[in-house]
C-alpha positions as CSV (number, residue, x, y, z in Angstrom):
1,X,10.8,18.1,15.2
2,X,14.4,18.4,14.7
3,X,15.3,16.4,17.7
4,X,12.6,13.6,16.4
5,X,14.1,13.5,12.9
6,X,18.1,13.6,13.3
7,X,18.4,10.0,14.8
8,X,16.4,8.7,12.1
9,X,17.0,10.6,9.2
10,X,19.2,7.9,7.8
11,X,16.6,5.4,7.9
12,X,14.1,7.9,6.4
13,X,16.4,8.6,3.4
14,X,17.0,4.8,3.0
15,X,13.2,4.1,2.9
16,X,12.7,7.2,0.2
17,X,15.5,5.7,-2.0
18,X,13.7,2.0,-1.8
19,X,10.2,3.5,-2.6
20,X,11.7,5.5,-5.8
21,X,12.8,2.1,-7.0
22,X,9.7,0.2,-6.0
23,X,7.3,2.8,-7.2
24,X,9.1,3.2,-10.3
25,X,9.0,-0.7,-11.1
26,X,5.4,-1.2,-10.2
27,X,4.1,1.3,-12.8
28,X,7.0,0.3,-15.3
29,X,5.8,-3.4,-15.3
30,X,2.2,-2.6,-16.3
31,X,3.6,-0.3,-19.0
32,X,6.2,-2.7,-20.4
33,X,3.5,-5.7,-20.1
34,X,1.4,-3.3,-22.5
35,X,4.1,-2.8,-24.8
36,X,4.9,-6.7,-24.9
37,X,1.3,-7.3,-25.5
38,X,0.7,-9.4,-22.3
39,X,-3.0,-10.0,-21.6
40,X,-4.7,-8.1,-18.9
41,X,-5.2,-11.5,-16.9
42,X,-1.7,-12.1,-17.1
43,X,-0.3,-8.7,-15.9
44,X,-2.9,-9.1,-13.2
45,X,-1.2,-12.5,-12.3
46,X,2.1,-10.5,-12.3
47,X,0.9,-7.9,-10.1
48,X,-0.9,-10.8,-7.8
49,X,2.6,-12.3,-7.5
50,X,4.0,-9.5,-5.9
51,X,1.1,-9.3,-3.0
52,X,1.6,-13.0,-2.5
53,X,5.0,-12.6,-2.1
54,X,4.7,-9.7,0.2
55,X,2.2,-11.5,2.4
56,X,4.3,-14.7,2.9
57,X,7.0,-12.1,3.9
58,X,4.8,-10.5,6.4
59,X,4.0,-14.0,8.0
60,X,7.9,-15.2,7.9
61,X,10.3,-12.2,7.8
62,X,10.0,-11.4,11.4
63,X,11.7,-14.4,12.5
64,X,14.4,-13.6,10.2
65,X,14.9,-10.3,11.6
66,X,14.8,-11.7,15.2
67,X,17.5,-14.3,14.2
68,X,20.0,-12.0,12.2
69,X,19.2,-8.4,13.3
70,X,17.8,-5.6,11.2
71,X,20.9,-4.3,9.1
72,X,21.6,-7.8,8.0
73,X,18.0,-8.5,7.1
74,X,17.8,-5.0,5.2
75,X,21.1,-5.8,3.4
76,X,19.9,-9.3,2.4
77,X,16.3,-8.3,1.1
78,X,17.7,-5.1,-0.7
79,X,20.4,-6.8,-2.3
80,X,18.0,-9.8,-3.6
81,X,15.4,-7.4,-4.5
82,X,17.9,-5.2,-6.6
83,X,19.0,-8.5,-8.5
84,X,15.4,-9.4,-9.3
85,X,14.8,-5.8,-10.8
86,X,17.6,-6.3,-13.1
87,X,16.6,-9.2,-14.4
88,X,13.4,-8.4,-15.5
89,X,14.5,-6.9,-18.9
90,X,16.5,-9.9,-19.6
91,X,13.8,-12.6,-19.3
92,X,10.9,-10.6,-20.7
93,X,8.1,-13.2,-20.7
94,X,5.2,-13.2,-18.1
95,X,5.9,-16.6,-16.0
96,X,9.6,-15.2,-15.3
97,X,8.2,-12.1,-14.3
98,X,5.7,-13.9,-12.2
99,X,8.4,-15.7,-10.2
100,X,10.4,-12.3,-9.8
101,X,7.7,-10.5,-8.6
102,X,7.0,-12.9,-5.7
103,X,10.7,-12.7,-4.8
104,X,10.3,-8.9,-4.8
105,X,7.2,-8.8,-2.6
106,X,8.8,-11.3,-0.3
107,X,11.9,-9.3,0.0
108,X,9.9,-5.8,0.5
109,X,7.7,-6.9,3.3
110,X,11.1,-7.9,5.3
111,X,12.4,-4.4,4.1
112,X,9.3,-2.7,5.5
113,X,9.2,-4.7,8.4
114,X,12.8,-3.9,9.3
115,X,12.7,-0.1,8.8
116,X,9.3,0.2,10.6
117,X,10.2,-1.9,13.5
118,X,13.5,0.1,13.6
119,X,11.9,3.7,13.5
120,X,9.4,2.5,16.3
121,X,12.3,1.6,18.3
122,X,13.8,5.1,17.9
123,X,11.1,7.3,19.2
124,X,9.2,8.1,22.3
125,X,5.7,7.2,22.5
126,X,4.8,11.2,22.7
127,X,6.4,11.6,19.3
128,X,5.2,8.7,17.4
129,X,2.6,10.7,16.2
130,X,4.9,13.4,14.5
131,X,7.1,10.2,13.2
132,X,4.2,8.5,11.5
133,X,3.1,12.1,9.5
134,X,6.7,12.4,8.4
135,X,7.0,8.5,7.5
136,X,3.7,8.9,5.5
137,X,4.9,12.1,3.4
138,X,8.1,10.1,2.6
139,X,6.4,7.0,1.7
140,X,3.6,8.5,-0.4
141,X,6.0,11.1,-1.7
142,X,8.3,8.9,-2.8
143,X,6.1,6.9,-4.8
144,X,4.5,9.9,-6.3
145,X,8.1,11.1,-7.4
146,X,9.0,7.7,-8.7
147,X,6.3,8.0,-11.4
148,X,7.9,10.8,-13.0
149,X,11.0,8.6,-13.2
150,X,9.4,6.8,-16.1
151,X,10.0,10.1,-18.4
152,X,13.7,9.3,-18.2
153,X,13.9,6.7,-20.7
154,X,12.0,4.4,-23.0
155,X,10.2,1.7,-21.0
156,X,10.6,-0.8,-24.2
157,X,14.3,-0.5,-23.2
158,X,16.3,-1.7,-20.1
159,X,17.5,1.6,-18.6
160,X,14.5,1.9,-16.2
161,X,14.9,-1.4,-14.8
162,X,18.5,-0.4,-14.1
163,X,17.7,2.7,-12.6
164,X,15.1,0.9,-10.2
165,X,17.8,-1.7,-9.4
166,X,20.4,1.0,-8.6
167,X,17.7,2.9,-6.3
168,X,17.1,-0.4,-4.1
169,X,20.7,-1.3,-3.9
170,X,21.4,2.6,-2.9
171,X,19.0,2.3,0.0
172,X,21.5,0.1,1.5
173,X,24.0,2.8,2.0
174,X,22.3,4.9,4.7
175,X,20.8,2.1,6.6
176,X,24.3,0.1,6.6
177,X,26.1,3.4,7.9
178,X,23.5,4.4,10.7
179,X,24.7,4.4,14.1
180,X,21.1,4.0,15.4
181,X,20.8,1.2,17.8
182,X,19.2,-2.3,16.9
183,X,15.6,-2.2,18.2
184,X,13.3,-4.6,20.1
185,X,12.0,-8.0,18.1
186,X,8.9,-7.5,15.8
187,X,5.8,-8.6,17.2
188,X,4.1,-11.5,15.1
189,X,1.1,-12.2,17.1
190,X,-2.3,-12.1,15.1
191,X,-6.0,-12.3,16.4
192,X,-8.1,-15.3,14.8
193,X,-9.9,-13.9,11.7
194,X,-13.3,-15.1,13.3
195,X,-12.9,-13.3,16.6
196,X,-11.8,-10.2,14.6
197,X,-14.9,-10.4,12.4
198,X,-17.1,-10.6,15.4
199,X,-15.6,-7.4,16.5
200,X,-16.2,-5.7,13.4
201,X,-17.7,-7.2,10.1
202,X,-17.6,-3.8,8.4
203,X,-13.9,-3.4,8.9
204,X,-12.9,-6.8,8.1
205,X,-14.8,-6.7,4.7
206,X,-13.6,-3.0,4.2
207,X,-10.1,-4.0,4.4
208,X,-10.4,-6.8,1.7
209,X,-12.5,-5.1,-0.6
210,X,-10.0,-2.3,-0.5
211,X,-7.3,-4.5,-1.0
212,X,-8.9,-5.8,-4.2
213,X,-9.1,-2.4,-5.4
214,X,-5.8,-1.4,-4.6
215,X,-4.1,-4.2,-5.8
216,X,-5.7,-3.5,-9.3
217,X,-5.0,-0.1,-9.3
218,X,-1.1,-0.2,-9.3
219,X,-0.7,-2.5,-11.9
220,X,-3.9,-2.2,-14.2
221,X,-4.4,1.3,-14.5
222,X,-1.0,2.2,-16.3
223,X,-1.9,-0.8,-18.3
224,X,-5.2,0.4,-19.5
225,X,-3.8,4.0,-20.1
226,X,-1.4,2.6,-22.5
227,X,-3.9,0.1,-24.2
228,X,-6.2,3.3,-24.5
229,X,-3.5,5.5,-26.1
230,X,-2.0,7.6,-23.5
231,X,1.9,8.0,-23.7
232,X,4.2,7.2,-21.0
233,X,4.2,10.9,-19.6
234,X,0.9,10.9,-19.4
235,X,0.6,7.7,-17.5
236,X,3.3,9.1,-15.1
237,X,1.7,12.2,-14.5
238,X,-1.8,10.5,-13.7
239,X,-0.1,7.8,-11.5
240,X,1.5,10.7,-9.5
241,X,-1.9,12.4,-9.2
242,X,-3.5,9.2,-7.7
243,X,-0.7,8.9,-5.1
244,X,-0.9,12.8,-4.3
245,X,-4.8,12.4,-3.8
246,X,-3.7,10.0,-1.1
247,X,-1.7,12.4,0.8
248,X,-3.9,15.2,0.6
249,X,-7.3,13.4,1.5
250,X,-6.1,11.1,4.2
251,X,-6.1,13.8,7.1
252,X,-9.2,15.6,6.1
253,X,-11.6,12.7,5.7
254,X,-9.7,10.9,9.0
255,X,-10.5,14.1,10.9
256,X,-14.0,14.0,9.7
257,X,-14.5,10.3,10.8
258,X,-13.6,11.4,14.5
259,X,-16.3,13.9,14.7
260,X,-18.7,11.7,12.9
261,X,-20.1,7.8,13.1
262,X,-17.1,6.4,11.2
263,X,-19.4,3.9,9.5
264,X,-20.9,6.9,7.6
265,X,-17.5,7.9,6.7
266,X,-16.5,4.5,5.3
267,X,-19.9,4.4,3.4
268,X,-19.4,7.9,2.0
269,X,-15.6,7.3,1.0
270,X,-16.8,3.9,-1.0
271,X,-19.4,5.8,-2.7
272,X,-17.2,8.5,-3.6
273,X,-14.6,5.9,-4.9
274,X,-17.7,4.4,-6.8
275,X,-18.6,7.5,-8.5
276,X,-15.1,8.7,-9.5
277,X,-14.6,5.3,-11.0
278,X,-17.6,5.2,-13.0
279,X,-16.6,8.8,-14.1
280,X,-13.3,7.5,-15.2
281,X,-14.8,4.8,-17.2
282,X,-17.6,7.0,-18.7
283,X,-15.4,10.3,-19.5
284,X,-12.1,9.0,-21.2
285,X,-12.1,11.7,-23.7
286,X,-12.8,14.6,-21.3
287,X,-10.6,17.3,-20.7
288,X,-7.4,16.5,-19.2
289,X,-7.6,18.2,-16.2
290,X,-11.2,16.8,-15.3
291,X,-9.4,13.4,-15.7
292,X,-6.8,14.4,-13.4
293,X,-9.1,15.7,-10.9
294,X,-11.1,12.4,-11.0
295,X,-7.6,10.6,-10.5
296,X,-7.0,12.8,-7.4
297,X,-10.2,11.8,-5.9
298,X,-9.9,8.4,-6.8
299,X,-6.5,8.0,-5.0
300,X,-7.9,10.1,-2.1
301,X,-10.3,7.5,-1.4
302,X,-8.5,4.3,-2.3
303,X,-5.8,5.1,0.2
304,X,-8.1,6.5,3.0
305,X,-10.7,3.5,3.2
306,X,-8.2,1.1,5.1
307,X,-6.9,3.7,7.7
308,X,-10.5,4.1,8.6
309,X,-11.0,0.6,8.8
310,X,-8.0,0.3,11.0
311,X,-9.7,3.3,13.2
312,X,-13.1,1.4,13.2
313,X,-11.6,-1.9,14.9
314,X,-9.5,0.2,17.4
315,X,-12.6,1.9,18.4
316,X,-14.3,-1.7,19.3
317,X,-11.2,-3.5,20.4
318,X,-9.6,-3.5,24.0
319,X,-6.4,-1.9,24.3
320,X,-4.3,-5.0,25.0
321,X,-5.8,-6.5,21.8
322,X,-4.5,-3.4,19.5
323,X,-1.4,-4.9,18.0
324,X,-2.7,-8.5,17.1
325,X,-6.1,-7.0,15.9
326,X,-4.0,-4.8,13.6
327,X,-1.9,-7.4,12.5
328,X,-4.6,-9.7,11.5
329,X,-6.6,-6.6,9.5
330,X,-3.3,-6.1,7.4
331,X,-3.3,-9.5,6.4
332,X,-6.8,-9.3,5.1
333,X,-5.8,-6.3,3.4
334,X,-2.6,-8.0,1.7
335,X,-5.0,-11.4,0.5
336,X,-7.5,-8.9,-1.3
337,X,-4.6,-7.2,-2.8
338,X,-3.1,-10.4,-4.0
339,X,-6.5,-11.5,-5.3
340,X,-7.7,-8.1,-6.9
341,X,-5.0,-7.7,-9.9
342,X,-6.4,-11.1,-11.5
343,X,-10.1,-10.3,-10.9
344,X,-9.3,-6.9,-12.5
345,X,-7.2,-8.6,-15.4
346,X,-10.0,-11.1,-16.3
347,X,-12.7,-8.1,-16.5
348,X,-10.3,-6.3,-18.5
349,X,-10.1,-9.2,-21.1
350,X,-13.6,-9.6,-21.1
351,X,-15.0,-5.6,-21.4
352,X,-11.8,-3.5,-22.6
353,X,-9.1,-1.7,-20.9
354,X,-11.3,0.9,-19.1
355,X,-13.7,-2.0,-17.5
356,X,-10.9,-1.8,-14.8
357,X,-12.7,1.2,-13.7
358,X,-15.9,-0.8,-13.4
359,X,-14.3,-3.6,-11.6
360,X,-13.2,-1.0,-8.7
361,X,-16.5,0.5,-8.9
362,X,-18.2,-2.9,-8.5
363,X,-16.2,-3.7,-5.5
364,X,-17.0,-0.1,-4.1
365,X,-21.0,-0.8,-4.5
366,X,-20.6,-4.0,-3.0
367,X,-18.8,-2.7,0.3
368,X,-21.3,0.4,0.4
369,X,-24.2,-1.9,0.3
370,X,-22.6,-4.0,3.0
371,X,-21.9,-0.9,5.0
372,X,-25.5,0.0,5.1
373,X,-26.7,-3.4,6.0
374,X,-24.3,-3.2,9.0
375,X,-25.8,0.1,9.9
376,X,-29.3,-1.8,10.6
377,X,-27.4,-4.5,12.6
378,X,-25.4,-2.3,15.1
379,X,-25.3,0.5,17.1
380,X,-22.7,3.4,16.6
381,X,-19.6,3.6,18.8
382,X,-20.1,6.7,21.2
383,X,-18.3,9.6,19.9
384,X,-16.1,9.7,23.2
385,X,-15.0,6.3,22.8
386,X,-13.8,6.6,19.5
387,X,-9.8,6.9,19.2
388,X,-8.2,9.3,16.9
389,X,-7.6,8.6,13.3
390,X,-4.1,7.9,12.2
391,X,-3.0,7.9,8.5
392,X,-1.6,4.4,7.1
393,X,0.9,4.3,4.3
394,X,0.0,2.0,1.1
395,X,2.1,-1.0,2.1
396,X,2.2,-1.3,5.8
397,X,3.5,-4.7,7.4
398,X,3.5,-3.9,11.0
399,X,1.2,-1.8,13.7
400,X,4.1,-0.7,15.8
401,X,4.3,2.9,14.4
402,X,0.6,3.5,15.4
403,X,0.8,6.2,18.3
404,X,-2.1,4.7,19.8
405,X,-0.1,1.8,21.0
406,X,2.5,1.8,23.8
407,X,5.6,0.3,22.9
408,X,6.2,-1.1,26.4
409,X,3.2,-3.1,25.8
410,X,4.2,-4.7,22.8
411,X,5.8,-8.4,23.8
412,X,8.2,-10.6,22.2
413,X,7.2,-12.5,18.9
414,X,4.9,-15.3,19.8
């Protein structure tokens, strides 16, 4: 393992710093928005702006990397994202925040893309699975740790915004000083959405549905918690538990899906998400440990459904189309995440803060019903033809880290 990690340690350290800054900012904006009395719909629009910028970045930033290289791309986008982070407390009004979040999302798509393709170029196909596991731990662990940074200062002030900016800037240092060689260009080809839907309607609908849920989760759950009387420390702890649930449950649920009909596991995960969401809505005054346990399950199911969808697509696609199919599925996830915060915010405006959990439950219920319908329409993939489940982080931009994909088969950008 040491031989695998040594050449990429600087890149992983850069990822950790980047995600500490990003993870802090995302939750902080929801809390500060509640303090400033922004409406849930407006907070939803601010969160949507990030995913809109992120989706645009996924579409265009590979070309930037191809033209100027990975280090220059990373430096430019990290500097711009750091500058945006420090402007938030200067212009505390929703439309300025919306514009800043578009910029931030666009930059982070380029940052993720540069790092992930760079990591892919530094490891052999045999060690890619171990790299992905470490990358997942760094990714989700940093986001979980970032929630605790909320306890360092008053969210109503400017210090936490400065800290987010500093962390994003510091991510430049290990990346700029690395001696790792630049990798091959990032693949940009995608399969048509209609073609992908014909391959697996369940996976496409599932990716969109979990995007709707995830997009609302990151910004609106902190807002709902503040509006119902939680303090910053309680919000930080709850959001950390949600992320840790994603760390802990991806592997056991994913491995279970390797042994069973993957569709059954997808439906089961959506039903567990439904039940945990309803419980969090109905039991706001429950014992603190009960609420934390429900958050752990909620986060685990939120972060496992998309990887299950990706695995289900890979079960049904020819090997040569894996990259293009997964790239399109990522775009579907991003569109859902862009729409989700607005829909969730509208629900919260109409039915109260905790109704964000009813929104998540409703999306989960619709997806579960669609899954049951699909069980009647198509046969299961034979167990011996299923590919192995692989975990996926909360903000993937490219499928090239997937150990099921041979990097020698990845062509230049189309």
